C-alpha positions in Angstrom: 23.1 -39.8 32.2 26.4 -40.9 33.4 26.8 -44.4 34.7 29.7 -46.2 36.5 31.0 -49.7 36.3 34.2 -51.4 37.6 37.1 -50.3 35.6 37.9 -53.2 33.2 41.5 -53.3 34.3 41.0 -53.7 37.8 40.9 -57.0 40.0 39.3 -57.2 43.5 38.2 -59.5 46.1 35.8 -59.0 48.8 36.6 -60.5 52.4 34.3 -59.7 55.3 32.4 -57.1 53.7 35.6 -55.1 52.6 37.0 -55.0 49.1 40.7 -55.1 48.1 41.1 -53.6 44.6 44.3 -53.6 42.6 44.4 -51.2 39.7 46.6 -52.4 36.9 47.9 -49.2 35.2 49.6 -48.2 38.4 49.7 -51.6 40.1 48.3 -50.0 43.3 46.2 -51.7 46.0 43.2 -50.0 47.4 41.3 -51.2 50.6 37.9 -49.9 50.7 35.7 -49.5 53.7 32.3 -51.2 53.9 30.3 -48.4 52.0 33.0 -48.1 49.6 32.9 -51.9 49.0 29.3 -51.9 48.6 29.5 -49.2 45.9 32.1 -51.3 44.1 30.1 -54.5 44.4 27.1 -52.8 42.9 29.0 -51.5 40.1 29.6 -55.0 38.4 27.0 -53.7 36.0 26.8 -50.0 35.1 24.9 -47.9 37.6 23.8 -44.3 38.0 24.5 -42.4 41.1 20.7 -42.6 42.0 20.8 -46.4 41.4 23.8 -46.6 43.7 22.1 -44.5 46.3 18.9 -46.6 46.3 21.0 -49.9 46.8 23.1 -48.4 49.6 19.8 -47.0 51.1 18.6 -50.4 51.4 21.7 -51.6 53.2 22.0 -48.6 55.5 18.3 -47.9 56.1 17.8 -45.7 59.2 21.6 -45.0 59.5 21.9 -42.1 57.0 19.5 -39.5 55.4 19.0 -40.0 51.6 20.5 -36.6 50.9 23.6 -37.2 52.7 24.0 -40.7 51.3 23.9 -39.2 47.8 26.5 -36.6 48.7 28.8 -39.3 50.0 28.2 -41.9 47.2 28.8 -38.9 44.5 32.1 -38.0 46.3 33.3 -41.7 46.6 32.5 -42.5 42.9 34.2 -39.4 42.0 37.4 -40.6 43.9 37.0 -44.2 42.6 37.1 -42.8 39.1 40.1 -40.6 39.6 42.1 -43.9 41.1 41.0 -46.1 38.4 38.7 -48.2 40.5 35.5 -47.3 38.4 35.1 -45.9 35.0 32.5 -43.5 33.7 30.1 -44.6 30.8 28.0 -41.9 29.2 24.8 -43.5 27.7 
């Protein structure tokens, strides 16, 4: 099962529930929205998509359906991996 964690070559800071991430290989700054920031925060330790969805359901309970949240989290994680914000770990 694939799990995701913060890329080891990134640095980030959270301010008012929003993360700013710097990716070292390309030296780019990425400003994440609140849901994206929550994903990044929860990936301090490796997490699967299902684990991330469960964490975000606690935060956004009543605001979004679980199926839609899974689609959104999957898309965000894929994007974060492409940008070097997260890295995939295969257990």
